[in-house]
C-alpha angles and dihedrals in degrees: 000000000000110000137182129188131222115201123204113235128261120253103265099189101061135102096274092051090052089047096055091043094052113115086225094057109116103187122118089244093054091047091050091050090054092050124090092247095051130202130287112278092227093054093047094049091044090057096041096047102033120194100006098054092038088057094047093049096045092048095046093048090049097051108025113123108180117192092229115016089186093065108099090212089061105026112166092348095259120108130172124219109231130197096244111000104061119227116354131177117247090247093059111118120249125194128200089254092055092046089054089050089052089052091052095049123095116232095214129121087228088064107085091199088064101031102048099052090045093049092045095051092042090055090049089051091049091053092047098049097041126212099301100065126093121227115210120197114210098194143065117320094175092088131040095241091107105010093050088071103026098050089058089059105034103025114181091358089073106097137178135193109271090214090067091075110105095007128115124225096268092049091049091050093050092047093050093049091050094048092047091051091048094045091234117138121213126237117259135208133189113271091217095063103032138112103244099196131045145147117304109263123230115285119260112256123240093257090066098243113140113230118266 
């Protein structure tokens, strides 16, 4: 079954974001951000977010199966939700100025600056992938900040990993990294008909094997 993944954005206002944006930061990533060309969005968000985004990106890149990888609207089948630019591929370039703009934007469906670009790019993606391709959201479904827009475009095709229910961000990130490394894909369910809250599952053990 063709499948594409939508990744929720990293938190762009935290300590690690301030760190990489500091004029004193000497890392290659910080230098690339300050350059005119910028740094890859995926690399920036991976640094800013840490474990959770690393897990989402590794898992999505491992299991994405786009119907037409040559279509620029679909690319490799992995797209990142951004605070004010809709869906962008991980390889899109991000400058320090744009990262600061991300930090200033409100990820809220009531904010037209967030909602309209996301809805526009989601509709373009829907047209590009056709009706026979699943869309998996790797992000929170317990609030409408993503689903409030995406359900209106994808409906019952919008899926999420069932194992996300009851887990916090760090647990989700660890689970996704382990499953990507093991080559084992999670089970998905439609967002529109799912229980969004549940008991916390057992912790992952130190060997990286998910329970069960």
